[in-house]
C-alpha positions, 0 to 999 in steps of 0.5 A, spaced: 332 112 086 339 109 087 340 102 087 345 098 092 349 093 088 354 087 091 360 084 088 362 078 091 363 071 090 358 065 088 358 063 096 356 069 099 351 072 093 345 068 095 345 071 102 345 078 099 339 076 093 335 073 099 336 080 102 333 083 095 340 086 093 342 086 086 348 081 086 354 081 081 358 074 082 365 074 080 369 068 082 376 071 081 379 078 083 381 079 075 373 078 074 372 083 079 377 088 076 373 088 070 366 089 073 367 095 078 370 100 074 363 100 069 359 100 076 363 107 078 360 110 072 353 108 072 348 113 073 343 109 077 348 106 082 348 109 089 352 104 093 357 098 091 358 093 096 365 089 094 368 083 098 374 085 102 378 080 098 376 083 091 378 090 094 385 088 096 387 087 089 384 093 085 389 097 082 392 103 086 389 108 081 382 105 081 383 105 089 385 113 089 379 114 084 374 110 089 376 114 095 375 121 091 368 119 089 362 121 093 357 117 089 357 111 088 359 110 095 364 103 095 363 099 102 368 093 103 364 087 105 368 083 110 370 076 108 371 069 111 379 070 110 381 076 115 387 080 112 390 085 117 392 091 114 395 097 117 389 102 115 383 100 112 379 103 107 373 105 112 378 108 117 381 112 111 374 114 109 372 116 116 379 120 117 377 124 110 370 125 112 371 128 119 378 130 119 382 125 124 383 118 125 379 113 128 381 106 130 376 101 128 377 095 132 374 088 130 
């Protein structure tokens, strides 16, 4: 059985722990850059939740690898700071999965 892991900041980590999710706390985007690649290669990880703040600073090569990977699935978790992007990661995933673009409005 695959596990669900969340990479997030210390303030948000407690809520995920209360829900029974394995949490990796990182304080800076640089720490997240070091933690995420090994999770992509872990055999027992099925879903990785990553704070949007940390997803936005990942290297383009790593983001390309994430988008091509079918397991584990990477899910961005919205943070307190709202960033407006022309196309979000979820929209790109939906377009790739179903073949056309769906605009997700918040």
